[in-house]
N, C-alpha and C positions, 0 to 999 in steps of 0.2 A: 716296460716291463709287467709282465702280469701276476697277478697275486699268485694266482694258482701253480706258477713256475717257481716262488720260492719254497724251498724245502725247509728253511729256518722258521721256528714258532718260539717267541719268546715266551709265551704265556697258554694255557689251554686246559679242559676239563675232561677230567674223565671218570666213569664210575664205574667200580669194580661187577663184574656180571654175578660171583659168588656171592659177596658178601652185601652187596650193596651200596657200600661207602663211596662216598664221591671224593676226589681229590680235584685242587687246583696244583697244574703243575706248572714249574717256572723255571726258567733258567736262571741260573743264581749270578745275577749282573756283576756284582761285589769280587768275584771270583775270576771272571775273565780280563784278558783272555788265555790266562796261564792255564784255567780248568773248564771245564764246560760242566757243570756240576747243576742238577736239576732236582730241585724243591717237591717235595711232594706235600701239599698243605691239606689236612683233614679236617682242620679247626678254622672257625675265624680267626680268633686268635693267632694261629699261625701265618693267615695271610697277611692279618696286620703286621706283624713283625717283620715278615720282609716286606713289606711298603715302608715300615718307617727304616730299616736298615740298606736301603736302597737296593735289594735282590730284584724289585723290580719297579722300574722308574719310568719315567715318559707320561705327560698328560695323558694320551688316548690309552696307554697300557693300565693306567692307575684305574681309570674310568672300568677298563674288561675286570681287574681286580676285585674291585668293588664290587659289582654282580656278581662273579664268580664266588667271592667269599661269602656272599648271601645265600648262593645256592649250595655249597659246601654245607652252611649253617642250617638252611632249609631241611636236607638230606640227611646230615649226621648228629646235630645236635638239637634240632628241635623237637621236642616231647611234648607237643602240643596237642589237644585233641579237638578242640575247638577254634573253628575261624577265625573269630574276634579275638580271641586269647593270642592266636599263631600272628594276627596283624600288629597288633601292639607289640610282642615282643620282636617281631620282625624289622620294627620301625627302631626300637631300643639300637637293635643290632646293626642296622644299617647307620646309626649315628655313632655308634663306635667306630667304625669302618671310615665314614666318613671325615673322622677325628684325628686318623693316622697320620695324615700330613694337611697343614693347614692351608697352602697357597694355591695347589693345582685344582682350579673348578671343576674337573671333569670325575674327581674321585666324589668330590659330594654331588655333583648332579646326578652320575649314576646309582648313587646308592639311595638316594632320595627317589631317583625316578622308580626304580624299582617297585619302594614301598607304593607309590600312585598308581603304579599298574597293578600291582596286587590288589589295593583297596578297590578300583575301578571292575575289575575283572571281579571281585568277590559282590560287589552289588550291581553289577551288570549296569552301572549307571555313567554315562561317558564323562559326567562332573562329578562324580564322588567325592565326597571329603576325604583329605587324608588326616592320620593313618589309617581309623579304624571306624569305617563305616560301620552300620548293620547290615550284615552278610545275606545275601537271597537265601531263602531257605534250598533252594537247587542245587545250589553249590559247594560240593564237597570238599573237605581239606585235603584228599589226596586229588582232586582235579585243581586245586587254587596252588598246591606245591608245584605240580607238574607244569603249570604255567608259568610260575614263577621261574622254574628251573630253564624252563625255554626260552624265555624273555632274555635269562642272564645269558646263557650260551649264544643266543642271536647277536650279542653286543658286538664279539669277533668281527662277522659278518658286515654290519654295518660300520663297522671302523675301516674295515678293509675296504668297501665300497669308497669310503671318503677319501680314503689315500690313494685309490687310484685315481680318483675326480681331480685332488688335489693336484698329483703328480700332472695330470696331463693339461690341466690350465696353468699352472706357472712354468711346465717347459713351454708353451706356446709365446710365452715372453722371453722367451730366450733367445739369442742371436745363435747363429753357427759357431762352432770354436769358443763356447762361454766358458770364463774362467770363475769359478764359485768359491766363497769364502764360507764357512759355518762353523758354528760352535754347539759345544755337549752333544748329544746324540739322539737324533730324531728320526732314526730309521728303523730297520726291520726289528729293533730291540724294544725299541719305544710305542710300538702300535703291532696291531694285527697284521701288517702289509709291507709295503714298500716304505711308510712313512710320509713326515709332512715336509720338511725342508728337504729333507736329503730323498723323499719318494720324487721330486722336483728331479733331482741330480740323475737317479737311478732312470726314470724316464727321458731325460733329455740324453744323456748315455745310452739309452736303447734307438733314440733315433737319429743319434750320430752328432747331436751338437755340442756333446759336452767335450772341453778339452781338458779339465783339471779342475780337482777340489783342493781348497786348501783348507787343512782342518787344525782349527785350535784346541790346544791340549784341555782346555777349561780343566783350571785349576778350582777347588785344591784336590777333587778326587778324581779327575781326569777323565771323563767320559767321552772327551775328544780323542785323548791318545790310546786309552784301553777299550772302548767301546766302538766309536766311529773307525778308526784308523783299520783296525781289526772287520770291522764290516766290510767297508770299501774293500781291503784287500781279498776278503772270500769273494765278492761278486765282481772284483776283475776292474774295478775303476782306477783312474790314476787319479793317485792324489801325494798330496806332501802334508806332513805334520810339523807345524811350526808351534813356540810357544805362544801363551797370550799374548804377550807384550810385543810379538814380531809382528802383528797383525797391522801396524801403522806402516813398518817398513814396506811390509811387500805390497799395501796398497800406493805407497808414494812410488814406488818402482811402474806403477802400471800393469801389475799382474793381476788384478782382481776386478772381474765387471760387474760382479752380481753379489751382496750380502743375503742370503738366505737361512733362517732363523725361524725356530719354532715358538712356541708361545704355551705359556702355563693357565694363562688368565688374560683378557684382552677385556677391560673394561668399555664402559658404555662410553666415552669420549675416546675409546681407539687408543689409549695408553694401554702397552703389553708388559706383561710380566714374565720374564724368561731368566733362562741359567745366567747368575751373577756373570758380569763382563760382556752381557749382550748390549747395555748401556754405551758402554766404553766402543764397541764397534759402530754402534750409530752414530757417536760423533764423530768418528774416524771416516765413517762412511759419507757423511754430508760435507765433513771438509773438501775431500777428494772426490764430489761428484759421483759418489756410485751410491745406485739405487739398493735400498734395503726392505724385504719384504718380509713380513711376518706369514709363517705359513701356516696354519691352523685349521681344524675342523670347526664348524661353527658351534659346536657343542662347549667349545673353550670360550665362547663370548659370554660375559656375565654382564648385563646389561643393569643388574640388580646393585652393581659397584661402579659409582660415578668416574672415578679418576684412579689411577695408579696409588695416590697418598692413600687412600681407603683402604688399601689390601694389607693384610697380616703377614708381613715378610719372615719365612722360617728361618730361626737360627738354628744353625748343624753344630755338632759335637767341637768343640774346639779342639780335638786332637786331629781332626781333618787336616787341620793348617800346621799343629804342633809338631806332627812326623807325617809319615807314611805308612801306609798297610803292603804287606807283600804276602802274595799265596803260591805255590806251586807244589810239584813233588820231588822228593831228595831221592836218586838210585844209588844207593851203597854200593861202592866200590869193591869191596870184600866180605869175605865172612865175618872178620871181626867190626867191622862199621854195621854189618845186618844184627848180628848179635846184640850188638849196643844201643842201638835202635827198638829192638826188638825189648830190650830190658826195660826202655823207656813206655812204653807203648804197651806192655804185656797187660794192662789193666784199662784198655781203651784210649782215650784220648789222654794225653799227657800236658798240662798247661805249665809254663815255665814264666817266673816274674821274674824279669832282667833291671837292672838298674835304672832310675829314671823313670819307673813306671812303665818301662818298656814288656813288651809281651809277646810270647810265643807258644804256639800250639803244636803238637807233632798227633800225629792218628796214622795208623796202619793202612794201607790201600794197596790191597793186590801184594804182590812182590814188591811194592815200594813204600814212602812215606808220604804223605801229604802235610804241610804246615801252611800256618796261618799265621802273622805277625804285625806287631807294631812297632815302629822304631822311631824314636825322636828323634827331631833335625833341627831343636829350637831350643833356646837354654831354658832351664826350670823355671816354672813360673811367669813364664812370656804371657804377657797380655793380649786377647786374641778376641777379633771380630770378624766373624763369620756366618754372612748371611746367604741363605742358598740362593737367591734371586736379586734380581734388579728390578727399577722398572724404567722402560723406553717410551719418552712421553709421543703422542700421536703425530707432533709436529716433526719428529727424524722419522715417520716411517713413511716410505713410498707407496706401498699399500698392504692389504693385507688378504691374502690368497687362501679362500676356503675353497669346499667341494661345489660351493655355488657359482666359484668363480673369482675374478679379482673384485676387491672393493678399495677402491679408492678416495683421498681426503675429498671435502670435510667428513669425518666418521661420525656415527650417532648411531647407537645402538638402544632400543627399547624394548622395554619389558612387554 
């Protein structure tokens, strides 16, 4: 699959030609597949909230979001008049967006990378210190801002090229008729192109090698069942959705040839941090003699972190496990129902609090009414542990596939 043939974009940059305001536009992945809403973020805070709420997710996409958030901040919010003060404020803005989620290394890498780029550009010194060197007198603030925005926007093209290379390198390792098992979403929605682990599946499919993809639901937010299943269906790939706990059964039947997963961070020793449940798949794959490959760009490699034990694992909202969210559109069946919904939404969004903390929000959407809800499915006061990621030790990883090719054990990444 060529990235230019893919009509789906998960995140991109727009600038209004009339008022000059910039926007980060992104598909709200919390509402897929039932609704395809696009969020238009004109402030750093808006992108920060989108990241924290998982409207945009996936390590490469988070890196792109960091860069574009700083581009929007530069155009819409920076009122600085001097290069030096702009660089100091840019570093502060970068730290804020980098801290939106703690585990995925791409988010911080691209935020800090943009600060370093700006610092170097301003000083015209290849090894300029960050974040605020003495600016060269012949560099104007307008020129610096234009360069920052150009660099931020270029992150998408760079990631797309990485995805294509990962897809080609990974597909070359697969046999004809291959049956893949994957977790979470590592495709079109998580990157600027075909994806990492799913990118390999897409490439193998285009080469006529792919027989089937097993998709684990990826509890508790269900990125597999909501996003990957929808994505594969939209692209015409053969797939079957299973619960996370069915993976062992499917492997035991001999229906899986390879496990392909992504990574939010790869440590110096080769330990990989990825969506919770990846460790379970790695243990099962080793037991059944199935290769497991980590598929990620080199930007996800973090030589500064020695091993997985040193990574701060993000803890998510307990409500993700205590219940489930639902989103959709209500189509009234008659005039009486329309009148009732009109009454509820006359002042805009109508937020209803139900028993046990359950919530329902309604708002008018054309001739219909959209809703977002959270429903409890556990006893009140239930104790919950909800880490977003787990660590797969290097000894369980067959290889790491990056845009540079296959990396095999023993792993060792130096700064």
